[in-house]
N, C-alpha and C positions, 0 to 999 in steps of 0.2 A: 505494499497501499505507497501510497503517495506521500510524501513527509510534507505539509505545507504550512505557510505562514500569511495569514489573512491580515493584511494592517484596513480594514474598512474607514478611516477616519478618525474623527468629525474632521468636517471643511473647516477653515482657519487655522490649522492647530500642525501646520507647519508638512502636511502632506507632500506638495509641492518638490520641497527640499527632499524628503526620505524619497521619492521615486526618481530624482534625476540625479542624486549623487549618492543618497546612504543605499539603497540596497541591489543597485548595479556593479556596486563595488563588493558586492558580498562572494568571498571566495569559496566559502560553503553552502552554496545555492545557487538556484540559477531565478532571474529575476521576468515575472512573466510581463510583457509591454501592458503597459496602460489599456493602448487599444484593446488589447486582446479579452482584455476583464472584461472591457464595458464590452464588449460586442459577446462575451460570454454569459452574459450574468446580467445587461442591463435594457438588452436591444429585444427580445422576446417577451408576449406579452403573460400576461398568469395562467394561458389555456393552452397557450404552443410552446413555452419552455420546456424542454428536455436534458435532464444532465446528464446524460451518454454523449450527447450531442456536445454540449458545453465540454464535459472531461475532454471530449475527441478535439476540441479544437485549439486549446490550452498545449494538449502532447502533441499537438501537431507543429505549434511555434516552438515548444521548449523541447524537442526529440526525446519526449519520456523520459525526463528529468526526474531523478529519485526525489532531489527536494527543492522546492519550490517558496517563493517569496512573490505575494499580491499584494497591493497599494493601490486603494481605488475610495476615496472620500465619498463617493456618489451614491458606493456600496451600504453606504451607512444611511441615504438620502441625499436631496435636495434643497439647503433650507428655503429658498425660494418659491416654493409652492410647499412647503411643510411637509415634505416628503408625500404628499398624498396622504394628509391625515394620520400617515404614520402607517398606512398599507406598505408602500412599496418600502420603509424599512424594515416589518417584517416578513412579506414577501422575501425579498431576496435573502437574509436570513435563511431560508426556507431553502433556498436553492445552492443558496455556499454547502448546507450538512447534505442535501441529497447527491450535491458533486464529490464535494471532499469533505466527507464523513470525519476522516481524523484530524482536524486542523486544529489549531491552533490561534487565537483570534485576538490580535491586538487593534486594544479602541483609546486614541486619545483624547482628553476631554479638557475645555479653558474654561474658567469662571465666566460666568453666562453671561452680565453684560458685557466684559471683551470681546464674547466669540458674537455678540449680537450685532454690536458695533462695528466690530470687523466685517459680520455679513453684511451688513449694509454699506461697508466702502466697497465689497465683491461686487453688490447691486449694481452701487455708482460704474463699476469698473466693466460694468457687460452690459452700461448703457442706459441704466435706469437714473428716471428724471422728476421722481418725488422725493418728499424731503421727507427725518427719519419719522418723521411721525402718521403718516401718510404709507410707509410704507409697513410700518410696524401693525398701523391700527386698520386695516381695513375697512374692519367692518362700521366706522365711523364716517365714512366716504361713499362706499356702494349700498346698492338699493337694488332689491329684487333678483334674476337668476343670476346675475353676476357676484352676488354679496353668499351664495351658496358656498361653501369650500368644497362643496362633493360635486360642483358643477365648475368649480373656475377656483381651482385654490391658489392659496395663497399661502405668505408669509405665515407662518404660526411658532408662539413661544411653544408647546407643546414638544417640539425637536428638542427643545434641548434640558427636558429633562434626563438626564443622562442614563437614572438608575432603571428606566424603563428599557432603556434596547441594551443595558448591559443584563440583565434577570433576562429577557429574552435570550439570548446567547446563551446564557450559563445552563437554560435548559435543554439546549440542541446540545451543544456544546461540553456540557460537564465547568462547572466554577475551575478548574484547575487550571482547565486551556483556553482561558479569557484573561486576559490578560491588559489591564487599563493604568494607564496612564497621565501624568498628569505635563500639557502644555508649559506650564507656567514653571517647573522642574527644567525641563529642558531647557527652556529660555534665561535661566540662570546662570547653569552652567552646562552647557552643552557637554563641553568636552568628558567632564564625570559623569553626564548622567551617559551619554551614546559609550561610555565603559563596561557601566550596569547591566547600560539595556541587550549589547551583545551579549553580557553573560547570561544573562538572564531568557533569552532567545535562543542562545547556542551559534550565533550571527558572526562570522569573522571578517571584519570589517577593517581594515585599515585607517581609524580616524584619525591619524596622524596625519593622513597624505590628503586628506578632503579637504574641501571647503565649506565651511563652514557661514558664509554668505547669504542670506537671505533670498529668496527667488521671485518673492513678491511684495512690494514697496506699496503700501495704504498710502492715497492721495491725504494730502498736506491740508489744513483749518484754509488756506486762504483758494486753495483750487476746488474745492467744494462747488461753491453755487459754478462757476466754471462747468465743471462738469454735469451738472442738471441741464445747464444753458443749451451744453452743446449734442449734448443727447439725443437733445429733440429731433435731429436730422439724419438719425441711423433706427433702424427698425430692429438692428440686431443689440444681445442677445435674450436680453428678458422681458419678458410677457407683461411683468402692470407694469407701464409704461404709458407715454405719450410721443406721439412720433408728432410732427410737422410732416417732415417729405423727407423721405428716404433718401439720400446722397449715395449710390453707389461709392467703395472705400473711403466711406466718412468714418466707421468705425476703427479701422486700422491708421487712420489720420489724428485722429484729436484723440485716441490713446496715446500714441508716441507724446504728442503736445503735452499732454496730461502728466504722463510721465515724467518728462523735463524738465516744468514749472513745477514738481512736487520734490524734486531736490534740493531747491533753494528754501523749503519750510520743513515743520515737524509736523507728524498725524494725528491729528488732537485723540483725545482722552476717552476714554466712551461718556464720561460726565460731560464733556467740551461736546461732542458728538451729538448723540443723545436728548442731551439735558439731566441734572441731577433730578428731578422728580422721576423722571421716569426708569435712572438706575436705582434709585430706592424701589419703585414702584418691583423692579424686574428681582431685584435680592429678594422681597415679599414672598414674588411667587416660586421660589425656586430652594427654598434653603430646606422645606422636609425633605425634597428628592435629593440634595445634596448629603443632607444627615442619612437617610436612609443608604444611600451608597457608599459614606463611609465609616457606618456601624454594619455595612456587607465585606469591606474591602480592606478595613480597615489603612485607608488613602490619610491622609494629611491634608485635607480639603481648608481644614480652618484657617491653619498656617499659610497658603497661597491664596489667601483671600476669599474662597471658596463662602458664601453667606450660608453660616447654618445652625443660625438662634432667631427665632422670631422675634419680628420686628418689635421693639418699644413702643411702638403706637400706631394704626394698621395706617397703608400708606394708600390714597384713593388714587383709581385708573387715569393715566394722562385726557386730557380730553381735548379738544385741537377746538378753536374757537371757531365759533360760529361761521363766519365771514370764509376760511379758512377750508371750513368742509365741503362750503358752497363752490368754492370756485376750485375746487380740486376730483370735484366728478368727474 
């Protein structure tokens, strides 16, 4: 039976770096190209997916290697559509179990407010045009059929309740085969983290020979408004946006421009980007999920900034000004 390590995300936890730098350097495992992983597990519908066909595709690309490494954050779901109300995340977990039943699963998590702020940044990089509140709280702006998530999926905070996905994978693969890591620990001391990471997962990677330079840079504070403006002239790639006119080639051109301009500033913090009230509200939504996860896995979530305590006083859900809600319809 093939030994497989499957890194499923989450998004915005350095998965691009692991895909492009770390895993391809492994000397005792074969890295499965990202395109192959997507084709194997994310292209077929729920009633047409065939685990034997998925396995055959992987073997054809890797020569039937005895040890595989797969890394694709889309396996945990797509945050801009709330992972289809979690249905995609759950379905993919079953696909992985049916195809590679003896695999070990790697899940990276991140403090929710920071992860959500980074997700909004990715929304802008993908051509989004709405302000943070409109993106995060679409129910305040949408009406009728498009307001129903089972008809038109949108961002959902539920996607960041990590304990649910961890429990799902533990039930499928066994608790001892699901490894959860903190993005904050990786960022704080990447060299020591990777040394321990390799030992835990039995990966022979020459850490001293690889670049630790991040692969994706967030937009700086001063570029955000310009990004929303320029994104009105491309229909790519997110769905929840406005497009005045689609200019062919503009998506790539405006991306390069925004990247260059962002070099002159610093990315905003979660509080600066989303607002302190929204960050406080987010903490209120996830402290119980985090507390459950910390108890389940013994992770030092509190020490890394994850909310694990109930709020001193209830935090009201942020609301948009009526005129803003009307204009954003």
